[in-house]
C-alpha positions as MATLAB code, in Angstrom:
seq = 'MEYVVEVENLKKSFGRNHVLHGISLKIKRGESYVVIGGSGSGKSVLTKCILGLIKPTSGIVKINGERIAKLSQKEMFKTLLKCGVLYQGGALFDSLNVIDNISFGLVYGYGKSIKEAYKIAIEKLELVDLSEKVAKIFPSELSGGMQKRVALARAIATNPDIIFFDEPTTGLDPITSGIISELIVKCIKEMKMSALSITHDINSLKCISDTVGLLYQGNIIWEGSNQELTTTDNPYVKQFINGSTTGPFTNRAAR';
ca = [
     159.636  117.639  135.204;
     158.231  116.146  131.598;
     154.954  116.975  130.673;
     153.329  115.099  127.946;
     150.727  117.073  127.608;
     150.099  120.901  128.681;
     146.442  122.662  128.722;
     145.802  126.066  130.776;
     142.736  128.470  130.262;
     141.457  126.020  127.749;
     138.093  127.727  126.979;
     135.549  126.719  123.981;
     132.808  128.561  123.107;
     129.295  126.894  119.969;
     127.953  130.244  119.224;
     126.032  130.939  122.587;
     126.479  128.155  124.016;
     129.312  128.077  126.589;
     131.029  124.323  126.256;
     134.798  124.617  128.106;
     135.530  127.296  130.764;
     139.425  127.321  131.353;
     140.235  123.965  131.732;
     143.444  123.370  133.072;
     145.931  120.419  133.190;
     148.507  118.650  133.149;
     149.527  114.526  132.424;
     153.612  113.389  132.938;
     154.494  111.188  131.173;
     153.816  107.804  131.942;
     150.514  109.005  133.544;
     147.489  108.084  133.228;
     144.640  111.173  133.823;
     140.958  110.033  133.362;
     138.419  112.702  133.099;
     135.406  111.947  133.682;
     131.592  113.793  134.296;
     127.824  113.975  133.177;
     127.126  113.378  129.492;
     127.237  116.517  127.741;
     130.271  118.178  130.062;
     132.120  118.233  127.313;
     134.333  115.651  127.700;
     134.754  114.537  124.025;
     135.405  118.508  123.252;
     137.762  118.514  125.588;
     139.665  115.845  123.765;
     139.320  117.149  120.562;
     140.678  120.369  120.626;
     143.981  118.611  122.505;
     144.148  116.562  119.461;
     143.617  120.177  117.174;
     140.436  117.905  115.235;
     138.443  121.415  116.900;
     139.993  124.763  117.242;
     139.856  126.262  120.847;
     138.396  129.881  121.021;
     141.269  130.473  123.409;
     143.559  129.052  125.467;
     146.955  127.022  124.991;
     147.650  122.731  124.781;
     150.635  121.970  124.362;
     152.095  118.789  122.921;
     155.683  117.150  124.087;
     156.397  120.686  124.360;
     155.094  122.139  121.521;
     152.070  124.615  121.177;
     149.322  123.183  119.018;
     148.246  126.418  117.448;
     151.583  127.502  116.361;
     152.718  124.627  114.183;
     151.986  124.383  110.452;
     150.332  121.804  108.665;
     153.655  119.402  108.392;
     154.281  120.197  111.277;
     151.317  119.214  113.466;
     151.068  115.999  111.367;
     154.197  114.773  112.777;
     152.769  115.288  116.248;
     149.997  113.663  115.631;
     151.820  110.373  114.411;
     153.355  110.661  118.688;
     149.576  110.496  118.665;
     146.823  107.496  119.431;
     143.421  107.069  119.595;
     141.633  104.334  120.662;
     137.481  105.696  119.705;
     134.730  104.313  121.262;
     133.131  102.230  118.580;
     136.681  101.286  118.221;
     135.945  102.710  114.245;
     138.077  100.007  112.508;
     138.026  100.018  108.563;
     134.972   97.027  107.414;
     137.153   96.471  104.102;
     140.303   95.953  106.047;
     141.329   92.707  107.823;
     143.081   93.002  110.942;
     146.499   93.300  109.830;
     145.306   95.750  107.368;
     143.870   98.058  110.203;
     146.377   97.480  111.876;
     149.167   98.251  109.979;
     147.437  101.204  108.550;
     149.053  104.304  110.681;
     152.575  102.224  109.797;
     151.883  101.995  106.322;
     150.056  105.655  105.137;
     152.036  107.651  108.149;
     155.367  106.251  109.353;
     156.145  105.118  105.652;
     156.764  101.842  106.109;
     156.672   99.108  103.783;
     154.518   96.159  103.947;
     155.890   93.551  105.503;
     157.652   95.727  108.295;
     154.089   97.399  109.008;
     153.360   93.208  109.639;
     155.297   92.204  111.463;
     155.130   95.052  114.055;
     151.326   94.388  113.167;
     151.650   91.293  115.131;
     153.934   91.881  117.403;
     151.223   93.652  118.758;
     148.338   91.370  119.071;
     150.377   89.456  121.033;
     150.099   92.615  122.671;
     147.028   92.816  123.386;
     146.393   88.823  124.042;
     145.486   87.873  120.089;
     147.690   85.478  117.609;
     148.281   85.890  114.191;
     145.341   83.150  113.487;
     143.181   86.673  113.696;
     145.100   88.165  110.907;
     143.092   87.947  107.831;
     139.971   88.106  109.837;
     137.384   90.901  109.637;
     136.759   92.975  111.876;
     132.616   91.901  110.864;
     133.503   88.018  111.812;
     135.471   89.686  115.341;
     133.360   89.656  118.714;
     132.698   92.958  120.794;
     135.866   92.245  122.865;
     137.801   91.310  120.175;
     137.408   93.958  118.471;
     138.314   96.574  121.404;
     141.522   94.855  121.534;
     142.300   94.761  117.029;
     141.609   98.560  117.863;
     143.920   99.127  120.731;
     146.484   96.832  118.703;
     146.177   99.673  116.073;
     146.453  102.664  118.500;
     149.661  101.354  119.849;
     150.934  100.269  116.413;
     152.559  103.120  115.730;
     154.480  103.234  119.248;
     152.622  106.750  120.321;
     154.177  108.872  123.174;
     150.190  109.439  124.139;
     147.538  107.388  123.958;
     143.625  108.796  123.454;
     140.965  106.358  124.788;
     136.848  107.881  123.859;
     135.036  105.442  126.381;
     136.586  102.245  125.664;
     134.328   99.557  127.262;
     131.544  101.121  126.202;
     129.184   98.223  124.692;
     131.151   95.650  126.236;
     130.173   93.673  128.884;
     131.251   93.068  132.202;
     134.305   90.484  132.109;
     135.606   91.678  128.720;
     135.187   95.581  130.015;
     137.487   94.547  132.826;
     139.771   92.226  130.027;
     140.741   95.295  127.920;
     141.022   97.996  131.624;
     143.782   94.785  132.529;
     144.922   95.465  128.336;
     145.318   98.995  128.510;
     147.475   99.436  131.641;
     149.483   96.312  130.620;
     150.161   98.184  127.252;
     150.650  101.971  128.949;
     152.911  100.402  131.635;
     154.985   98.117  128.816;
     155.059  100.643  126.711;
     155.721  104.047  128.871;
     152.928  105.861  127.306;
     151.446  108.395  128.558;
     147.641  108.129  128.213;
     144.011  110.323  128.572;
     140.886  108.353  128.995;
     137.256  109.714  129.144;
     134.819  106.799  130.925;
     131.524  106.348  132.362;
     132.964  102.907  133.563;
     133.742  102.657  137.254;
     135.434   99.722  137.038;
     137.386  100.677  134.572;
     138.341  104.249  136.153;
     139.768  102.589  139.270;
     141.469  100.049  136.777;
     143.454  102.031  134.804;
     143.709  105.688  136.450;
     146.618  107.336  138.519;
     144.708  110.515  138.367;
     141.377  111.394  137.696;
     139.667  115.075  136.918;
     135.958  115.208  137.095;
     134.696  117.572  134.672;
     131.037  119.860  135.293;
     129.580  122.296  133.546;
     133.040  123.435  131.162;
     135.217  123.512  134.612;
     137.505  120.552  136.379;
     135.531  120.807  139.152;
     138.395  118.111  141.398;
     141.548  116.639  140.271;
     142.777  113.967  142.835;
     144.818  110.119  142.588;
     143.137  106.790  142.152;
     143.815  106.738  145.692;
     141.476  109.766  146.278;
     138.670  108.760  144.466;
     137.084  106.238  147.532;
     138.329  109.116  150.453;
     137.631  112.185  148.941;
     134.730  114.612  150.790;
     133.467  116.214  147.692;
     129.862  115.685  146.458;
     130.306  115.686  143.472;
     133.005  112.898  142.853;
     130.853  111.177  145.404;
     127.772  111.015  144.062;
     129.723  110.097  140.033;
     131.418  107.101  141.958;
     128.478  105.949  143.538;
     125.751  106.609  141.189;
     123.606  107.717  143.183;
     120.025  109.488  141.990;
     120.807  112.110  144.600;
     123.065  114.330  145.260;
     124.094  117.014  143.669;
     124.661  116.497  139.868;
     120.567  116.200  139.790;
     120.182  118.692  142.717;
     118.909  122.063  140.653;
     119.818  124.223  143.293;
     123.395  122.987  142.727;
     122.972  123.312  138.656;
];
């Protein structure tokens, strides 16, 4: 079986603060894997370790079979070119219009001509249900939902093997959140990408996930399919999914 991402016994500490205690997970090609967990559980640290933005204390991370720690800076750059990222706040460049934002990685990462990059950018805009009419508009002129769509178009512009979503629906109303989640599923399926997402949005989780991992106190304590979310007897999953104030997350004896 072909895996796009492989993580084995990943640990990360910041001094005496032990954040990740031995994470292991695998993401198949075309699979959408979603990590859930409470605030401060290490979700963002896990993603940054996989992307090579943070050096793990120990453990193994592979992207497309390449062990990240063994790569030279040039090889790492090539590997990361096959990764797309949709940041929590969108992280669009305020000084660039929509078309230049989407084209940025194509021009400066892949060396595409402006003309060629613009053509691809328009195609990606259409994929996220935006028209060419917004191409010359600046991010500050867009609604939050439209900014997310543009950020998604930029993340998929280079046709990545895997895309990372960091709280993709944060700050959006329930309807817009649902639209963005459906667009994410559409892009993953049509482009045959793998995805690793972090989210607190339960509705989005149920929409975009194939596989779910629950991160608690630096460990993935439960992993299962989208369907198993609502059938599992795991008390941690049940409390998290239902948003209950009582359960192992809030029970001091369980900490």
